[in-house]
C-alpha positions as CSV (number, residue, x, y, z in Angstrom):
1,X,0.0,0.0,0.0
2,X,1.5,3.4,-1.0
3,X,2.6,5.8,1.6
4,X,2.2,9.5,1.5
5,X,3.9,12.4,3.4
6,X,1.9,15.3,4.8
7,X,2.1,18.2,7.2
8,X,-0.4,19.4,9.8
9,X,-0.6,22.1,12.4
10,X,-0.9,20.8,16.0
11,X,-0.2,22.4,19.4
12,X,1.3,25.4,17.8
13,X,3.8,23.5,15.6
14,X,4.0,22.2,12.0
15,X,4.3,18.4,12.2
16,X,5.4,16.2,9.2
17,X,4.1,12.7,9.0
18,X,4.0,9.5,7.0
19,X,0.7,8.0,6.3
20,X,-0.7,4.7,4.9
21,X,-4.2,3.3,4.6
22,X,-7.7,4.4,5.4
23,X,-9.9,3.8,8.4
24,X,-9.7,4.3,12.2
25,X,-6.5,6.2,13.2
26,X,-3.5,4.5,14.5
27,X,-0.9,7.0,15.6
28,X,2.7,5.7,15.9
29,X,5.2,7.8,17.9
30,X,9.0,7.3,17.7
31,X,11.7,7.9,20.3
32,X,15.4,8.8,20.4
33,X,17.6,8.4,18.4
34,X,15.0,7.7,15.8
35,X,12.5,9.0,13.3
36,X,9.0,8.2,11.9
37,X,10.8,5.7,9.7
38,X,11.2,3.4,12.7
39,X,7.6,2.2,11.8
40,X,8.3,1.5,8.1
41,X,7.9,-2.2,8.6
42,X,4.8,-2.1,10.9
43,X,2.9,0.8,9.3
44,X,1.9,-0.9,6.0
45,X,0.8,-4.0,7.9
46,X,-1.5,-2.0,10.1
47,X,-2.8,-0.2,7.0
48,X,-3.6,-3.6,5.4
49,X,-5.8,-4.4,8.3
50,X,-8.1,-1.5,7.5
51,X,-6.6,1.3,9.5
52,X,-5.1,4.7,8.8
53,X,-1.6,4.4,10.1
54,X,0.2,7.7,10.7
55,X,3.7,8.1,12.0
56,X,4.6,11.7,12.7
57,X,8.1,13.1,13.1
58,X,8.1,14.1,16.8
59,X,8.5,17.7,17.9
60,X,11.8,19.2,16.6
61,X,12.7,16.2,14.4
62,X,13.1,17.3,10.8
63,X,11.0,17.8,8.7
64,X,8.7,18.6,11.7
65,X,9.4,22.2,12.8
66,X,12.0,23.0,15.4
67,X,10.3,24.7,18.4
68,X,11.6,27.8,20.2
69,X,11.8,26.0,23.6
70,X,12.7,22.6,24.9
71,X,9.9,20.1,25.0
72,X,8.4,19.1,28.4
73,X,6.6,15.9,29.1
74,X,3.3,17.8,29.2
75,X,4.0,19.4,25.8
76,X,4.7,16.0,24.3
77,X,1.5,14.6,25.7
78,X,-0.5,17.5,24.4
79,X,1.2,17.1,21.0
80,X,-0.3,13.6,20.7
81,X,-3.8,14.9,21.6
82,X,-3.5,17.8,19.2
83,X,-2.3,15.5,16.4
84,X,-5.3,13.2,16.8
85,X,-7.7,16.2,16.4
86,X,-5.6,17.8,13.6
87,X,-5.7,14.6,11.6
88,X,-9.5,14.7,11.7
89,X,-10.1,11.8,14.1
90,X,-12.2,11.7,17.3
91,X,-10.0,9.0,18.8
92,X,-7.0,6.8,18.0
93,X,-5.0,3.8,18.9
94,X,-1.7,5.2,20.1
95,X,1.5,3.3,19.8
96,X,4.7,4.8,21.3
97,X,8.3,3.8,21.7
98,X,10.8,5.4,24.1
99,X,10.0,9.1,24.3
100,X,6.9,8.3,22.1
101,X,5.8,5.9,24.8
102,X,6.2,8.6,27.5
103,X,4.1,11.0,25.4
104,X,1.5,8.3,24.8
105,X,1.2,7.6,28.6
106,X,0.6,11.3,29.2
107,X,-1.9,11.7,26.4
108,X,-3.9,8.7,27.6
109,X,-4.1,10.1,31.1
110,X,-5.0,13.7,30.1
111,X,-7.7,12.8,27.5
112,X,-8.9,9.2,27.9
113,X,-11.7,9.9,25.4
114,X,-9.2,10.4,22.6
115,X,-7.1,7.3,23.2
116,X,-9.1,4.1,22.5
117,X,-6.2,1.8,23.1
118,X,-2.6,2.4,24.2
119,X,0.5,0.3,23.2
120,X,3.7,1.3,24.8
121,X,7.0,-0.1,23.7
122,X,10.2,-0.6,25.8
123,X,9.2,1.9,28.5
124,X,7.4,0.8,31.7
125,X,5.2,3.6,33.1
126,X,7.7,6.1,34.3
127,X,5.9,6.9,37.5
128,X,6.5,3.3,38.8
129,X,10.2,2.9,38.0
130,X,12.3,1.9,40.9
131,X,15.9,3.2,40.8
132,X,18.8,0.7,40.9
133,X,22.5,0.8,40.1
134,X,21.8,-1.1,36.9
135,X,19.0,1.3,35.8
136,X,21.0,4.4,36.7
137,X,24.0,3.1,34.7
138,X,21.8,2.1,31.7
139,X,20.1,5.5,31.8
140,X,23.3,7.6,32.4
141,X,22.6,9.5,29.2
142,X,19.7,11.1,31.0
143,X,22.3,13.1,32.8
144,X,25.0,13.4,30.2
145,X,22.6,14.7,27.5
146,X,21.7,17.7,29.8
147,X,25.3,18.9,29.7
148,X,26.3,21.9,27.6
149,X,27.6,20.8,24.2
150,X,26.1,17.3,24.4
151,X,24.4,17.5,21.0
152,X,27.6,18.7,19.3
153,X,29.6,15.8,20.8
154,X,26.9,13.4,19.7
155,X,27.2,14.7,16.1
156,X,30.9,14.2,15.8
157,X,32.3,12.0,13.0
158,X,29.0,11.7,11.2
159,X,27.1,10.8,14.4
160,X,29.5,8.0,15.3
161,X,27.7,7.8,18.6
162,X,24.6,6.4,17.0
163,X,25.6,2.7,16.7
164,X,26.9,2.8,20.3
165,X,23.5,3.9,21.6
166,X,21.8,1.1,19.7
167,X,24.3,-1.5,20.9
168,X,23.9,-0.4,24.5
169,X,20.2,-0.6,24.6
170,X,19.7,-3.6,22.2
171,X,22.9,-5.6,22.9
172,X,21.7,-8.7,20.9
173,X,21.2,-6.6,17.7
174,X,23.8,-6.0,15.1
175,X,22.1,-3.6,12.6
176,X,23.6,-2.9,9.2
177,X,25.0,0.6,8.7
178,X,22.1,1.9,6.5
179,X,19.8,1.3,9.5
180,X,20.9,4.7,10.8
181,X,20.6,6.7,7.5
182,X,17.2,8.2,8.3
183,X,18.4,9.3,11.8
184,X,21.6,10.9,10.4
185,X,19.5,12.7,7.7
186,X,17.1,14.0,10.3
187,X,19.8,15.2,12.8
188,X,21.9,16.8,10.0
189,X,19.1,19.4,9.7
190,X,20.0,22.5,11.6
191,X,18.4,22.6,15.0
192,X,16.9,19.1,15.0
193,X,19.5,17.3,17.0
194,X,19.6,20.1,19.6
195,X,15.8,19.9,19.8
196,X,16.0,16.2,20.4
197,X,18.4,16.7,23.2
198,X,16.0,19.3,24.6
199,X,13.7,16.5,25.7
200,X,16.5,15.4,28.1
201,X,17.4,19.0,29.2
202,X,13.7,19.5,30.2
203,X,13.4,16.1,31.9
204,X,12.6,16.2,35.6
205,X,13.3,13.4,38.0
206,X,9.8,13.8,39.4
207,X,6.8,12.6,37.3
208,X,4.9,15.4,35.7
209,X,1.1,15.7,36.2
210,X,0.2,13.6,33.1
211,X,2.4,10.8,34.5
212,X,0.8,10.9,37.9
213,X,-2.8,10.2,36.7
214,X,-4.0,6.6,36.1
215,X,-5.0,5.5,32.6
216,X,-8.4,4.0,31.8
217,X,-7.6,3.0,28.2
218,X,-7.0,-0.7,27.5
219,X,-3.2,-1.0,27.4
220,X,-0.6,-3.4,26.0
221,X,3.1,-2.9,27.0
222,X,5.9,-4.6,25.1
223,X,8.9,-5.7,27.1
224,X,12.2,-6.6,25.4
225,X,13.4,-9.9,26.8
226,X,17.0,-8.9,26.1
227,X,16.6,-5.3,27.3
228,X,19.6,-4.6,29.7
229,X,17.7,-1.9,31.6
230,X,13.9,-2.4,31.7
231,X,12.9,-5.9,33.1
232,X,9.6,-7.7,32.8
233,X,9.1,-7.1,36.6
234,X,9.1,-3.3,35.9
235,X,6.1,-3.7,33.6
236,X,4.3,-5.9,36.1
237,X,4.9,-3.3,38.8
238,X,3.4,-0.6,36.6
239,X,0.0,-2.4,36.6
240,X,-1.2,-0.1,39.3
241,X,-1.2,2.9,37.0
242,X,-3.9,1.4,34.7
243,X,-7.7,1.2,35.5
244,X,-8.6,-1.1,32.5
245,X,-7.2,-4.1,30.8
246,X,-3.4,-4.3,31.0
247,X,-1.4,-6.9,29.0
248,X,2.3,-7.5,28.9
249,X,3.9,-8.9,25.8
250,X,7.4,-10.2,26.2
251,X,9.2,-9.9,22.9
252,X,12.7,-11.0,21.8
253,X,15.2,-8.2,21.6
254,X,16.2,-5.2,23.5
255,X,15.0,-1.6,23.7
256,X,14.6,-1.5,19.9
257,X,12.8,-4.8,19.7
258,X,10.4,-3.5,17.0
259,X,13.4,-3.1,14.6
260,X,15.4,-6.0,15.9
261,X,12.6,-8.6,15.5
262,X,10.1,-6.7,13.2
263,X,8.0,-9.7,12.2
264,X,7.5,-11.1,15.7
265,X,6.8,-7.6,17.0
266,X,4.3,-6.9,14.2
267,X,2.5,-10.1,14.8
268,X,2.0,-9.3,18.5
269,X,0.8,-5.7,17.7
270,X,-1.7,-6.9,15.1
271,X,-3.1,-9.4,17.5
272,X,-4.2,-6.6,19.8
273,X,-5.8,-4.3,17.1
């Protein structure tokens, strides 16, 4: 099924998106370091099931506009809600990975009427995470990315840091070099890499309001069986934040399980649509 690229105004910003299919909206949100192309395998499969599958480039990620200020958790959550409305839908199934998952959790809590189902990938609900030495070491970039000049250091030598990030978070995956082409292209655009690092600069150790409220939408969370940081027990502990159905899918792979094992991951997602 052919894909198209479009632009839409939402929450005061121009968002670019990739779209396939017609029907009920499935909004697919990427994380860091990534782009809307992270869903290139899954998006057409969802479209073939009779859905309108839309994957936006998140706030600041080229060709989405670069905002004037760093993105807070509340802004990211409201981006999701605004995108649903701007795309002409009254509700959506929302799938989010990494920062996209955090945004999706917030959106589902703020406006449960707009999120018919939530699927969160590789991130247990942030309000329930218990710190440990293993987690602090695995998430050390949360601190280092706040430092002055962090984005410039990441960009050195044609973004040589990219493969290292993927290896750290998905240690069983050995992706080919072209796997990072879309990310390099995005971050080569002036302002986009710094905007992506702005998510970390704005990050607070305390859960924001949208992450303190419980979520009524039926939810499926995808836990990477080879994830070196987030364990299945973290997802089980997060159950208390959900008022409705809550399912845990343990999938082979690490933090980037949806790209490491795309067919297995897609099969699990499609079973819940």
